[in-house]
MARROZA-154078 format. One line per 10 residues: number of its first residue (from 1); their letters; for each residue y, z, x of N, C-alpha, C. Coordinates in pm, 1 decimal, m for minus. Atoms other than C-alpha are relative to their C-alpha. Example, Ala and Ser with C-alpha at 12.3 -4.5 7.8 and 13.67 -1.06 7.14 Angstrom:
// MARROZA-154078
1> as> m119.0/0.0/89.0/m450.0/780.0/1230.0/120.0/0.0/90.0 | m119.0/m6.0/m82.0/m106.0/714.0/1367.0/109.0/73.0/m77.0
END
This chain:
// MARROZA-154078
1> xxxxxxxxxx> 127.8/46.4/47.6/3485.9/m3986.9/8288.6/m15.3/32.1/m149.4 | 9.7/m40.4/140.0/3504.0/m3794.6/7961.0/85.4/m89.9/m88.6 | m88.4/87.8/77.7/3796.1/m4010.3/7840.8/m64.2/m137.3/m15.7 | 63.9/130.8/6.3/3609.6/m4330.9/7925.7/m118.6/2.2/m96.4 | 114.4/m10.2/90.4/3296.5/m4214.0/7743.6/47.1/16.5/m144.5 | m53.6/m19.4/134.8/3499.7/m4097.8/7444.0/56.8/m129.3/m56.0 | m57.6/127.0/44.7/3682.1/m4431.9/7426.4/m109.5/m97.8/m40.9 | 110.0/90.1/33.6/3348.9/m4613.6/7419.6/m53.7/28.8/m140.2 | 50.4/m35.2/132.2/3247.9/m4423.5/7104.6/106.7/m7.7/m107.7 | m107.0/m5.5/99.3/3583.6/m4387.3/6929.9/72.0/m133.2/m13.3
11> xxxxxxxxxx> m75.4/124.6/1.2/3742.8/m4722.5/7022.1/m41.8/m97.2/m109.1 | 40.9/93.0/105.1/3529.9/m4945.4/6796.4/29.9/51.6/m140.5 | m30.7/m55.2/133.0/3580.4/m4708.6/6502.9/148.1/m15.1/m31.5 | m142.7/18.5/22.1/3954.8/m4723.7/6548.4/30.7/m145.3/m32.5 | m21.0/142.5/27.0/3942.6/m5103.1/6560.4/m45.4/m36.0/m140.5 | 51.4/35.2/131.3/3726.7/m5126.9/6250.3/78.9/66.6/m111.7 | m81.3/m67.1/101.2/3949.9/m4881.8/6064.5/136.8/m63.8/m13.8 | m126.7/68.4/11.5/4248.0/m5104.5/6130.2/113.8/68.6/71.5 | m109.2/m71.3/m65.2/4446.3/m4854.8/6336.9/59.7/m81.0/113.8 | m49.8/79.3/m111.5/4472.8/m5086.4/6633.4/51.2/m134.3/m48.4
21> xxxxxxxxxx> m39.6/132.5/46.9/4492.8/m5414.1/6443.7/112.6/6.3/m102.0 | m105.8/m11.4/99.4/4734.1/m5280.4/6183.8/m39.1/m55.8/m135.5 | 43.6/57.2/126.4/4521.6/m5395.1/5888.7/m40.2/106.1/m102.6 | 47.0/m102.7/92.9/4455.0/m5061.0/5723.0/69.0/m9.7/m134.8 | m70.3/7.9/127.6/4718.8/m5122.8/5457.6/m40.8/m123.6/m79.8 | 41.1/120.6/70.1/4566.9/m5461.6/5368.0/m150.2/m7.4/m19.1 | 145.4/0.8/12.1/4201.2/m5358.3/5352.3/m40.2/m37.4/m142.6 | 50.3/47.1/127.5/4019.3/m5536.1/5071.5/m112.2/91.5/m45.3 | 111.6/m79.4/51.2/3794.6/m5331.4/4848.4/m49.4/m63.0/m129.7 | 63.0/51.4/121.2/3553.5/m5437.5/4577.9/m49.4/118.5/m81.9
31> xxxxxxxxxx> 47.3/m105.8/88.6/3482.7/m5215.9/4279.2/m148.0/m21.5/m30.1 | 141.2/15.4/36.9/3132.6/m5154.0/4150.5/m15.8/m111.1/m104.3 | 5.4/109.1/97.9/3213.1/m5394.1/3864.3/7.1/m135.8/71.0 | m8.9/124.3/m78.0/3310.3/m5663.3/4118.0/m134.5/m31.0/66.3 | 129.2/19.9/m66.6/2983.6/m5612.5/4307.0/m106.8/m38.1/m102.8 | 94.4/36.7/106.2/2788.1/m5627.3/3979.6/20.9/m145.9/m41.3 | m28.1/139.5/32.0/2963.0/m5957.6/3899.7/m53.4/m92.1/109.2 | 52.2/79.7/m111.0/2880.1/m6092.6/4246.2/m152.5/m6.2/m4.8 | 146.3/m1.2/15.3/2517.3/m5987.5/4188.9/m44.6/m97.7/m109.2 | 37.1/90.0/111.0/2507.2/m6177.4/3857.4/17.8/m145.9/40.1
41> xxxxxxxxxx> m22.0/137.8/m45.5/2655.9/m6491.7/4012.8/m108.8/m38.8/100.2 | 103.1/27.7/m100.1/2418.2/m6469.5/4308.8/m136.3/m15.8/m65.2 | 129.2/8.1/67.5/2123.6/m6412.6/4074.3/m11.9/m127.2/m82.7 | 2.8/128.9/68.7/2220.6/m6724.2/3880.3/m30.8/m111.0/100.3 | 26.2/98.3/m105.0/2215.4/m6918.6/4207.7/m143.4/11.5/50.2 | 137.4/m25.3/m46.1/1887.7/m6759.3/4326.7/m66.8/100.5/m94.3 | 59.7/m92.9/97.5/1707.4/m6614.2/4021.7/m139.5/46.6/42.5 | 138.0/m45.4/m20.0/1377.5/m6428.4/4008.5/m94.2/m117.7/m24.9 | 108.3/96.8/20.4/1077.6/m6656.8/4050.0/m128.9/77.1/24.1 | 117.9/m77.4/m38.3/745.6/m6551.3/4200.4/41.2/119.3/85.0
51> xxxxxxxxxx> m56.1/m109.8/m80.1/962.0/m6328.5/4421.9/129.9/45.1/m64.2 | m126.0/m47.5/56.9/1259.4/m6112.6/4327.6/117.3/m87.8/43.6 | m116.7/82.9/m26.5/1594.9/m6290.4/4312.5/109.0/72.6/76.4 | m113.0/m49.0/m78.5/1934.1/m6230.6/4468.2/51.6/136.4/m48.2 | m47.3/m129.5/52.0/2025.0/m5939.7/4240.2/m87.5/113.8/51.6 | 91.4/m102.7/m50.9/1716.2/m5744.8/4346.7/23.0/26.0/148.1 | m27.2/m14.0/m143.4/1812.6/m5805.7/4709.9/138.8/57.5/26.9 | m135.6/m57.3/m10.6/2158.5/m5655.6/4642.0/93.4/m92.1/78.1 | m80.9/99.5/m67.9/2325.8/m5975.4/4753.8/148.4/19.5/m27.9 | m141.1/m24.7/32.8/2650.5/m5877.5/4578.5/66.6/92.4/100.4
61> xxxxxxxxxx> m54.3/m91.8/m101.6/2699.1/m5587.9/4821.9/20.9/m72.3/132.4 | m10.1/75.5/m125.3/2636.7/m5822.0/5114.6/119.6/m95.3/m4.7 | m113.9/91.1/14.1/2888.1/m6077.9/4983.6/130.3/76.2/14.3 | m122.5/m80.4/m7.7/3152.1/m5808.3/4936.8/26.1/45.7/143.3 | m14.0/m45.2/m138.2/3088.6/m5672.6/5287.0/47.1/m113.2/90.5 | m35.6/112.8/m86.2/3110.5/m6014.8/5450.8/142.5/m48.8/m27.5 | m137.0/43.0/32.8/3428.5/m6111.9/5264.3/99.5/101.7/54.9 | m91.6/m105.2/m45.2/3591.9/m5778.3/5345.1/9.3/7.4/152.1 | 1.1/m24.0/m144.3/3487.4/m5756.2/5709.7/11.8/m125.5/86.0 | 6.9/119.9/m84.0/3461.2/m6117.9/5825.2/101.7/m108.3/m35.4
71> xxxxxxxxxx> m95.2/103.3/39.3/3713.1/m6326.5/5631.2/139.8/36.5/45.7 | m141.5/m19.9/m29.9/4072.5/m6372.7/5741.8/71.1/38.7/m129.2 | m75.0/m47.3/116.6/4333.6/m6224.7/5508.8/25.6/m113.4/m99.5 | m27.1/114.9/87.9/4424.1/m6569.9/5371.4/m125.0/m40.5/m77.5 | 124.4/39.9/65.2/4061.1/m6651.5/5295.9/m48.1/107.8/m97.2 | 31.3/m108.2/94.0/4007.9/m6308.9/5135.3/78.4/m18.8/m128.8 | m85.1/19.8/117.9/4300.4/m6376.7/4902.8/m47.8/m119.9/m81.9 | 51.6/118.0/70.1/4162.4/m6722.1/4818.8/m129.9/33.7/m72.6 | 127.3/m37.7/61.6/3819.7/m6571.0/4747.0/23.8/85.0/m124.8 | m26.1/m89.5/113.7/3952.3/m6294.0/4521.6/69.1/m76.1/m113.4
81> xxxxxxxxxx> m68.1/79.5/101.8/4188.7/m6532.3/4340.7/m93.6/m100.0/m65.0 | 95.2/96.9/52.8/3916.6/m6792.7/4304.1/m104.0/64.5/m89.2 | 97.0/m71.9/83.5/3670.4/m6536.6/4167.7/60.8/31.4/m136.6 | m68.9/m27.1/127.3/3925.3/m6438.2/3903.2/12.3/m128.6/m82.5 | m10.7/127.8/71.2/3977.3/m6806.7/3815.1/m135.1/m43.2/m56.7 | 134.8/38.0/45.6/3602.4/m6869.1/3789.9/m39.5/82.6/m122.0 | 39.1/m84.9/113.4/3544.8/m6571.7/3562.2/86.5/m27.2/m122.3 | m87.9/32.7/113.4/3848.5/m6660.3/3347.5/m42.2/m132.3/m64.2 | 44.8/128.8/53.2/3724.0/m7020.3/3311.5/m130.0/16.0/m79.2 | 124.5/m24.3/72.6/3380.2/m6894.7/3208.2/29.6/65.7/m135.0
91> xxxxxxxxxx> m32.5/m71.2/123.5/3527.9/m6657.9/2952.4/69.0/m92.6/m100.1 | m68.4/94.7/89.1/3751.5/m6932.1/2811.8/m100.0/m97.2/m61.8 | 97.1/98.9/47.4/3458.1/m7173.9/2782.2/m104.4/59.0/m93.6 | 111.4/m57.1/76.1/3193.5/m6936.5/2643.1/38.2/121.0/m85.0 | m46.0/m109.9/83.4/3399.6/m6655.6/2488.7/m52.7/136.7/38.1 | 51.6/m128.9/m47.9/3234.4/m6378.4/2690.6/7.7/3.1/151.7 | m2.3/m12.9/m144.6/3232.7/m6243.9/3042.4/m126.1/m57.6/62.9 | 112.0/61.6/m70.0/3002.8/m6400.1/3301.6/m122.5/90.5/m1.6 | 112.8/m93.3/m8.1/2786.4/m6088.7/3333.6/m73.9/13.0/m133.3 | 63.3/m11.3/131.5/2719.3/m6083.9/2957.8/m44.6/m135.0/m55.3
101> xxxxxxxxxx> 33.3/133.9/46.9/2666.6/m6459.8/2929.3/m149.0/m27.5/2.0 | 139.8/43.1/3.2/2339.0/m6633.1/2855.7/m34.1/m64.8/133.3 | 38.8/61.2/m128.1/2145.3/m6737.5/3167.0/17.0/m152.2/2.9 | m12.7/146.1/4.1/2141.9/m7102.7/3056.4/147.1/m42.0/8.9 | m143.5/30.1/m6.3/2519.9/m7100.3/3004.5/54.3/23.7/140.3 | m46.4/m30.3/m136.0/2579.0/m6937.3/3343.3/m45.0/m107.9/97.5 | 51.0/103.8/m88.7/2358.7/m7192.3/3517.0/74.4/m131.4/m21.3 | m72.5/124.1/29.5/2526.5/m7486.7/3341.5/142.8/7.1/54.6 | m137.5/m18.2/m48.2/2870.4/m7347.0/3429.1/7.2/m14.5/151.6 | m0.7/8.9/m145.9/2789.1/m7303.4/3798.6/m40.6/m139.5/47.4
111> xxxxxxxxxx> 36.1/137.4/m35.0/2623.0/m7646.8/3809.3/118.7/m94.3/m16.8 | m121.4/80.1/18.1/2945.3/m7796.8/3672.5/93.8/18.1/119.2 | m81.7/m24.9/m119.7/3134.7/m7631.3/3958.7/m58.9/m72.7/120.4 | 65.8/62.2/m114.3/2880.6/m7760.2/4206.4/20.9/m151.6/m0.1 | m22.1/144.4/10.5/2914.1/m8118.2/4078.9/145.7/m36.9/26.9 | m143.3/29.0/m17.3/3296.3/m8095.9/4092.0/43.3/4.9/146.4 | m38.5/m11.4/m141.6/3303.2/m8009.4/4463.5/m11.4/m134.1/70.6 | 13.4/122.3/m81.2/3376.1/m8298.7/4699.5/m121.2/12.1/91.9 | 121.4/m5.1/m81.4/3054.1/m8386.5/4880.4/30.2/m10.9/148.8 | m38.6/13.2/m140.6/3225.6/m8486.1/5203.4/133.9/71.3/17.8
121> xxxxxxxxxx> m123.4/m73.8/m26.0/3480.5/m8238.8/5328.6/m4.3/54.8/141.8 | m14.1/m59.8/m132.5/3606.8/m8086.5/5648.3/60.3/138.2/m18.6 | m63.5/m130.9/13.8/3722.9/m7732.6/5716.7/149.2/m10.3/m35.3 | m143.0/16.1/30.2/4083.2/m7858.9/5707.9/21.1/m40.6/m145.9 | m17.3/41.7/140.0/4037.0/m8031.2/5371.1/m40.1/110.9/m96.1 | 41.0/m110.7/87.1/3861.9/m7723.7/5228.5/112.4/101.0/m19.0 | m111.8/m93.9/12.4/4169.0/m7510.2/5298.7/103.1/m47.5/m102.3 | m95.3/55.7/97.1/4365.3/m7743.4/5068.0/m58.5/m4.6/m140.8 | 64.3/1.0/131.0/4115.6/m7715.0/4782.0/52.2/115.9/m84.9 | m37.0/m112.4/87.2/4190.2/m7498.5/4477.8/m83.3/124.4/34.5
131> xxxxxxxxxx> 67.3/m125.8/m33.9/4095.6/m7131.8/4519.5/m137.4/13.6/m64.8 | 130.9/m15.2/64.6/3812.8/m7150.5/4265.9/m106.6/m83.4/69.8 | 96.3/78.9/m75.3/3643.6/m7430.0/4461.2/m34.7/68.1/131.2 | 23.7/m69.4/m127.8/3687.9/m7242.7/4788.6/m91.0/120.4/m22.2 | 79.8/m118.9/31.5/3546.9/m6927.5/4631.2/m143.6/m39.6/m32.7 | 135.1/40.7/38.1/3251.0/m7112.7/4481.4/m81.2/m43.9/121.4 | 70.0/37.9/m123.6/3162.9/m7267.4/4819.2/m47.8/124.4/74.1 | 36.8/m124.3/m68.0/3168.7/m6920.7/4974.3/m111.4/72.9/m74.3 | 103.7/m68.1/77.8/2961.7/m6776.7/4689.8/m137.5/m61.0/26.2 | 129.3/65.4/m26.5/2687.7/m7035.0/4746.0/m49.7/34.8/139.8
141> xxxxxxxxxx> 39.8/m24.1/m138.6/2685.8/m6990.9/5123.4/m38.3/145.6/23.5 | 25.7/m142.4/m22.9/2703.0/m6611.6/5117.9/m120.2/49.2/m78.8 | 120.1/m35.5/75.5/2435.7/m6588.2/4849.4/m124.1/m32.5/81.7 | 115.1/39.0/m82.3/2192.7/m6779.4/5070.3/m11.8/88.7/122.7 | 1.9/m84.3/m118.8/2291.5/m6582.4/5379.0/m45.2/141.7/m34.3 | 34.2/m136.3/38.7/2271.5/m6245.8/5203.8/m144.4/14.2/m44.4 | 136.5/m8.7/51.0/1942.8/m6320.5/5031.7/m103.3/m17.5/110.9 | 103.6/30.2/m98.6/1751.0/m6471.7/5320.6/7.5/87.6/124.6 | m1.5/m99.9/m106.5/1860.0/m6197.8/5560.3/m30.8/139.2/m54.5 | 39.7/m128.3/58.9/1765.6/m5920.0/5316.9/m148.8/22.4/22.7
151> xxxxxxxxxx> 142.3/m29.7/m15.8/1430.1/m5746.7/5332.2/m84.5/m82.5/m96.5 | 74.5/79.1/99.1/1317.9/m5920.0/5013.5/m7.3/m145.5/43.1 | m1.9/139.6/m41.6/1424.7/m6261.9/5138.1/m85.0/m26.0/122.2 | 75.3/17.8/m125.2/1271.5/m6214.4/5482.4/m150.0/16.7/m18.6 | 142.4/m34.0/5.8/939.9/m6068.7/5376.3/m72.6/m55.4/m122.5 | 67.7/48.2/119.4/873.7/m6201.2/5024.6/26.8/m147.2/m28.9 | m30.7/141.4/22.4/1050.1/m6537.7/5003.0/m39.5/m84.9/120.2 | 36.9/68.6/m123.2/979.1/m6632.5/5364.3/m118.5/72.7/62.6 | 103.7/m67.6/m77.8/689.2/m6556.8/5595.9/70.1/62.2/119.3 | m72.3/m73.3/m103.0/811.6/m6296.1/5840.2/m93.5/41.3/112.1
161> xxxxxxxxxx> 74.0/m45.5/m116.8/687.0/m6230.0/6192.8/88.5/102.2/68.8 | m79.4/m109.4/m57.0/805.8/m5894.1/6327.5/48.4/m31.5/140.4 | m35.7/33.2/m137.7/799.7/m6001.2/6692.6/m31.7/m147.9/18.1 | 28.1/143.3/m7.2/841.0/m6377.0/6733.4/m81.9/m36.6/123.1 | 81.5/49.3/m110.3/592.0/m6557.5/6948.8/50.2/m135.4/45.6 | m37.1/131.4/m49.4/597.0/m6897.5/7109.6/m10.1/m105.4/m108.5 | 4.9/111.4/93.3/624.0/m7232.9/6939.9/m142.4/m54.9/m6.8 | 131.6/58.2/20.5/300.8/m7369.4/6792.6/17.3/m117.9/m94.8 | m18.3/119.8/80.7/334.5/m7727.3/6670.9/m115.8/m29.0/m92.7 | 117.7/19.9/84.3/m10.4/m7707.9/6511.5/m26.9/121.3/m89.0
171> xxxxxxxxxx> 18.3/m116.7/86.5/46.9/m7397.9/6300.5/m54.9/m47.1/m134.6 | 58.6/42.7/127.5/m160.7/m7413.4/5983.2/105.3/2.7/m111.3 | m92.3/7.9/113.2/35.5/m7520.4/5677.1/m71.2/m67.5/m115.6 | 52.6/59.0/121.9/m77.2/m7587.0/5323.4/118.0/m23.8/m93.1 | m108.9/22.0/96.5/148.5/m7739.4/5057.3/17.5/123.6/m87.6 | m31.1/m119.0/78.6/320.1/m7453.1/4877.2/19.2/124.6/83.0 | m22.9/m115.3/m86.9/325.9/m7218.1/5176.9/149.4/26.0/13.1 | m140.2/m36.0/m22.1/650.6/m7029.1/5231.9/41.3/m39.8/140.7 | m53.0/28.9/m133.3/874.3/m7121.3/5524.7/m1.4/124.4/85.0 | m3.1/m111.7/m92.9/893.0/m6903.3/5833.3/141.4/51.0/13.8
181> xxxxx> m130.9/m60.9/m25.6/1180.4/m6659.5/5882.9/38.4/m17.4/145.6 | m23.8/18.4/m143.9/1145.4/m6689.5/6261.3/m85.5/m116.8/44.9 | 76.6/114.5/m48.2/988.0/m6951.0/6480.8/m149.1/20.2/m23.2 | 143.6/m2.0/28.8/625.8/m7039.3/6415.0/m76.9/44.8/123.5 | 85.7/m43.9/m112.1/363.4/m6867.6/6631.0/m96.2/m108.6/35.1
END
């Protein structure tokens, strides 16, 4: 009984540490500078408005966590390589690093990437895209996910209901109201 109980507590930690899967030697890590860069990119995608933006919600940490813990090794490599390509392209174009760039330049640069992406694609065709495109797609998706699941995103950008109630098709709405984080009461 003691062994079974111990395995229930220790087993998941061993799996997550890579001892069982054999991934401990390939664990991806992001430096604080990498996370700061991810925060700046995310904040360019979702800047401060009437509510704090992605940087205030620490979206960079969330992106790093999701890439490290949820992406396959191949996709991690594509993300890291693509991030390096994106930052190198920015530096070549503007003569400075992304984090030190002007907000207008950063926005124009990311908008250029967004326009360059194929509008119709499939998961199979995305795997054949250049690493910088793959990385940029992930950056957009993970920024939205990280922001709108953060405390700031849930409670300040969206209307949050702690315990969801039933569906109410006649819920009051005025133009300009924030969307609901959970189903409407």
